[in-house]
Structures are given as structure tokens and as C-alpha cells.
C-alpha positions as CSV (number, residue, x, y, z in Angstrom):
1,M,-6.8,6.5,-17.7
2,S,-9.4,8.7,-19.3
3,D,-12.0,7.3,-16.8
4,R,-10.4,8.8,-13.8
5,N,-12.2,12.0,-14.1
6,T,-15.7,10.4,-14.6
7,L,-15.1,8.5,-11.3
8,G,-15.4,11.7,-9.2
9,L,-12.5,10.5,-7.2
10,N,-11.6,12.1,-3.7
11,I,-8.3,11.3,-2.0
12,R,-8.2,12.1,1.7
13,N,-6.9,11.0,5.0
14,A,-8.6,8.1,6.4
15,T,-11.0,8.7,9.5
16,S,-12.3,6.3,12.2
17,A,-15.5,6.1,10.0
18,D,-13.4,4.3,7.3
19,E,-12.1,1.5,9.5
20,L,-14.5,-1.2,8.4
21,S,-14.3,-0.4,4.5
22,I,-10.5,-0.2,4.7
23,A,-10.3,-3.6,6.5
24,V,-12.7,-5.3,4.0
25,L,-11.0,-3.7,1.0
26,G,-7.6,-4.7,2.3
27,M,-8.6,-8.2,2.8
28,Q,-10.2,-8.3,-0.7
29,V,-7.1,-6.9,-2.5
30,F,-4.6,-9.0,-0.4
31,L,-6.6,-12.2,-1.4
32,D,-6.9,-11.4,-4.9
33,T,-3.1,-10.7,-5.1
34,Y,-1.6,-13.4,-2.9
35,A,-4.3,-16.3,-2.9
36,T,-3.4,-17.4,-6.4
37,E,-3.8,-20.9,-5.7
38,G,-6.5,-20.8,-3.3
39,I,-6.8,-20.1,0.7
40,R,-4.6,-21.7,3.1
41,D,-4.0,-21.3,6.8
42,A,-1.1,-19.0,6.4
43,L,-2.8,-16.7,4.2
44,A,-6.1,-16.9,6.2
45,R,-4.3,-16.0,9.6
46,E,-2.3,-13.2,7.7
47,V,-5.4,-11.5,6.4
48,L,-7.3,-11.7,9.6
49,E,-4.2,-10.2,11.7
50,A,-3.5,-7.5,9.3
51,F,-7.1,-6.2,8.2
52,S,-9.2,-6.3,11.4
53,P,-11.2,-3.2,11.9
54,E,-9.4,-2.9,15.3
55,K,-5.9,-3.0,13.6
56,I,-7.0,-0.5,11.1
57,S,-8.2,1.6,13.9
58,S,-4.9,1.5,15.6
59,L,-3.1,2.4,12.3
60,I,-5.2,5.5,11.8
61,A,-4.4,6.6,15.4
62,R,-0.5,6.1,15.0
63,P,1.2,9.5,14.6
64,D,3.9,7.8,12.6
65,T,1.6,6.2,10.1
66,A,-0.7,7.9,7.5
67,L,-3.5,6.3,5.8
68,L,-5.0,7.7,2.7
69,V,-8.3,6.6,1.0
70,A,-9.5,7.0,-2.6
71,Q,-13.3,7.3,-2.5
72,A,-15.9,7.8,-5.4
73,R,-19.5,8.3,-4.8
74,G,-19.3,7.3,-1.3
75,H,-17.4,4.0,-2.0
76,L,-13.9,3.3,-1.1
77,L,-11.8,2.2,-4.2
78,G,-8.3,2.2,-2.7
79,F,-6.0,3.1,0.0
80,A,-2.4,3.7,0.8
81,Q,-0.4,3.2,4.0
82,I,2.9,5.3,4.9
83,A,5.0,4.8,7.9
84,V,7.6,7.7,8.4
85,R,11.0,7.3,9.8
86,T,11.1,3.7,8.7
87,D,14.5,2.7,7.3
88,H,15.4,-0.5,5.6
89,P,19.0,-2.1,5.7
90,M,19.1,-2.0,1.8
91,I,18.3,1.8,1.9
92,G,20.3,3.1,5.0
93,D,18.3,6.3,5.5
94,P,16.8,6.8,8.9
95,D,14.7,9.7,7.2
96,A,13.0,7.2,4.8
97,A,9.3,6.4,4.8
98,E,7.9,3.1,3.8
99,L,4.8,2.7,1.6
100,Q,3.4,-0.2,3.4
101,R,0.4,-0.8,1.3
102,L,-0.9,0.6,-1.9
103,Y,-4.2,-1.2,-2.6
104,V,-6.7,-0.6,-5.2
105,Q,-9.9,-2.8,-5.7
106,E,-9.2,-5.0,-8.9
107,R,-12.3,-3.5,-10.7
108,F,-10.8,-0.1,-10.5
109,T,-7.1,-0.8,-11.7
110,G,-6.2,1.1,-14.7
111,H,-8.1,4.2,-13.8
112,G,-5.3,6.3,-12.5
113,I,-6.3,5.5,-8.7
114,G,-2.9,3.9,-7.9
115,W,-0.6,6.5,-9.2
116,Q,-2.8,9.3,-7.6
117,L,-2.7,7.6,-4.2
118,L,1.2,7.3,-4.8
119,E,1.5,10.9,-5.7
120,R,-0.3,11.9,-2.5
121,A,1.8,9.5,-0.4
122,Q,4.8,10.9,-1.6
123,V,3.6,14.4,-0.6
124,Q,2.6,13.2,2.7
125,A,5.9,11.4,3.4
126,A,7.8,14.5,2.2
127,S,5.7,16.7,4.4
128,R,6.5,14.5,7.4
129,G,10.2,15.0,6.7
130,A,11.0,11.9,4.6
131,S,13.9,12.1,2.1
132,R,12.8,9.0,0.2
133,L,9.9,6.6,0.0
134,W,10.4,2.9,-0.4
135,A,8.1,-0.2,-1.0
136,T,8.6,-3.9,-1.0
137,V,6.7,-5.8,-3.8
138,W,6.2,-9.5,-4.0
139,T,7.9,-10.6,-7.3
140,G,4.8,-12.5,-8.3
141,N,2.8,-9.4,-8.6
142,H,3.7,-8.5,-12.1
143,R,1.5,-5.4,-12.1
144,A,3.3,-3.7,-9.2
145,M,6.6,-4.9,-10.4
146,S,6.4,-2.8,-13.4
147,F,4.2,0.1,-11.8
148,Y,7.0,1.4,-9.6
149,P,9.6,1.7,-12.2
150,R,7.4,3.8,-14.3
151,Q,6.7,6.2,-11.5
152,G,10.5,7.0,-11.0
153,Y,11.3,4.3,-8.5
154,W,14.5,2.2,-8.7
155,H,15.2,-1.4,-7.8
156,A,17.2,-1.3,-4.5
157,G,17.5,-4.9,-3.6
158,S,15.6,-8.3,-3.2
159,P,14.5,-8.9,0.4
160,V,12.6,-11.7,1.5
161,Y,9.1,-11.5,3.3
162,R,8.0,-14.0,5.9
163,L,4.4,-15.0,5.8
164,Q,3.8,-17.2,8.8
165,D,6.2,-20.0,8.2
166,E,6.7,-19.3,4.5
167,V,9.5,-17.3,2.6
168,H,8.6,-15.1,-0.4
169,E,11.0,-13.1,-2.8
170,N,10.3,-9.5,-2.9
171,A,11.7,-6.5,-4.7
172,L,12.5,-3.3,-2.9
173,F,11.9,-0.1,-4.7
174,C,13.1,3.4,-3.7
175,K,12.5,7.0,-4.8
176,A,14.1,10.2,-3.7
177,L,11.4,12.8,-2.5
């Protein structure tokens, strides 16, 4: 993590000028993470629906959503997406916020960008009245499965995620703010 200062990292709120870069970075990280056996229709549809510039634009405009970007030397390296007042049945807290995405471009993992985005997301969620922050993680994402416990998150359950017509096991992690 000693390289994080040499990156000249800036974490800030996303603006409409970031829409295209967030969309493409989102597609890249999503496919690097979930397309472990190649591309199939379900993944292709999911990535095109979730990461169109129009979808990102609508997220930036939502008052109950915060998008944070990590940028260095004019290049987007990662982003975090938080939705406030988003409870989960396994948590049971209407004041909880969901960390919907924490994406860092593969080339820049290990530089402290993920934990810096997470720290800022926690501050952002707390400033919007959240009592805790939670995230679901695909159990096949081993790096994320070990990342959240190291950041003080506890395993709160094992929900499933439906990707088109497929079902995938997840782990739900939660932290009091």
C-alpha cells in the first residue's frame, strides 16, 4: 500500500462529466469479476443494463444515492455507489445504507484505493443519517470476501442474487457506523 501516495489519488463526488468513464469502468470491473468463464447472454444483458451512461446519469441525479470516484492524474481508477435508507431483511434497520458497488480497476488493486473509497462511503452514509452500512458480495469473489472482514464488517447472512434467470450465492456484510 505504499504506492497510494504516489498515485496522487483524489476521491470526490461524481459529476455528470464522469458518466462515461464510470460506465466503462463499471463494465470492465464487472466483467473481470463475474465473467470468469467467458461472456454469455445473461452477463452481457446485465452489464449493458447496469452500466449504460444513461443509467449512471440517473444514479448521479438521485438524491438517495451517492457516487464517489477515485481519480488520479485525470484517470478514473475506481468508484463507490451508496444508497441511503436501504434496509435488508437480514439486517432489519430502516436507517441502514447499502454499498451497492465498490469497484477498483484490476490494475490498481492493492494500492489502498478500495479501503479509501470504503472509508469515504462510510462517512458519506453516516452524514446522510445511516446507522450502518451493508454490502452483498458474490461468494466467488475471494478478494472481496476477505476485504470486508478486515475493514470491520461482520457476516450477517447469505442471500442469493438473481442474474437474469440464474441464482448466485452471496454473503452479506454489515458494519455499524
